[in-house]
C-alpha positions in Angstrom: 33.9 133.6 -265.1 37.2 132.0 -264.2 40.3 134.0 -264.7 43.6 132.4 -263.6 45.9 134.4 -261.3 49.5 134.0 -262.2 52.0 135.2 -259.5 55.1 133.6 -258.0 53.1 132.4 -255.0 50.2 130.9 -257.0 52.6 129.1 -259.5 54.5 127.7 -256.5 51.2 126.4 -255.0 50.3 124.8 -258.3 53.7 123.1 -258.6 54.1 121.8 -255.1 50.6 121.4 -253.6 48.4 121.0 -256.7 46.3 124.1 -255.8 45.2 126.5 -258.4 44.1 130.1 -257.9 41.3 131.9 -259.9 39.6 135.3 -259.8 35.8 134.7 -260.0 32.7 136.8 -260.1 31.4 138.2 -256.9 28.2 136.2 -257.1 29.9 132.9 -257.6 29.5 130.1 -255.0 31.7 127.1 -254.3 29.3 124.9 -256.2 29.2 127.1 -259.3 33.0 127.4 -259.3 33.3 123.6 -259.1 30.9 123.1 -262.0 32.7 125.7 -264.1 36.0 123.9 -263.5 34.5 120.6 -264.5 33.1 122.1 -267.7 36.1 124.2 -268.6 39.1 122.0 -267.8 37.6 118.5 -267.2 39.0 118.2 -263.7 37.2 117.2 -260.5 38.1 119.5 -257.6 38.5 118.0 -254.1 38.2 121.3 -252.3 37.3 124.9 -253.1 38.3 127.8 -250.8 36.9 131.3 -251.4 38.0 134.7 -250.1 36.5 138.1 -250.7 39.0 140.9 -251.4 37.9 144.5 -251.0 38.8 147.0 -253.7 41.6 149.5 -253.1 41.0 153.2 -252.6 42.7 155.6 -255.1 42.8 159.3 -255.4 42.1 161.0 -258.7 41.7 164.4 -260.2 42.4 167.9 -259.1 40.3 167.7 -256.0 41.9 164.4 -255.1 38.6 162.6 -254.9 38.5 159.1 -253.5 37.6 156.4 -255.9 37.2 152.7 -255.0 38.5 149.9 -257.2 36.2 146.9 -257.8 35.9 144.1 -255.3 37.3 140.7 -256.1 36.5 137.2 -255.1 39.4 134.7 -255.2 39.0 130.9 -255.3 41.8 128.4 -254.4 41.0 125.0 -255.8 42.7 121.8 -254.7 42.8 118.9 -257.2 43.7 115.2 -256.8 47.3 114.3 -257.4 46.6 112.7 -260.8 44.9 115.8 -262.3 46.5 119.0 -263.5 45.5 122.2 -265.2 47.9 122.9 -268.1 47.6 126.7 -267.8 49.7 126.7 -264.7 52.4 124.4 -266.2 55.7 126.4 -266.3 58.4 124.0 -267.1 61.4 125.9 -268.3 63.1 124.6 -271.4 66.5 123.0 -270.8 69.4 124.5 -272.6 69.5 128.0 -274.1 69.8 128.7 -277.7 73.0 130.5 -278.5 72.5 133.8 -280.4 74.3 134.0 -283.6 76.0 137.3 -284.2 77.4 138.3 -287.5 80.1 140.9 -288.0 80.5 142.7 -291.2 83.4 144.9 -292.3 
């Protein structure tokens, strides 16, 4: 399971350093992540960094019981300069379309 993470920081990493960030399953290893990227996007990753993020605690209900959110594993993948993943491509369109306003009397 590869789910891309889109934040300002991850989009900046994708644009400048060719590093892409994904949320992956807790049981995934670096090798399985690498194979999933080859199969899904047709790219050959140079490096895969993995970090485990603990779920956050939340209080719910009348008794304010403590409930934990699910844990997350995050993978940061570095690709060669020639390869890209199109999901993270965020080029803004040049020139804005002018809105036409009609006035009626």
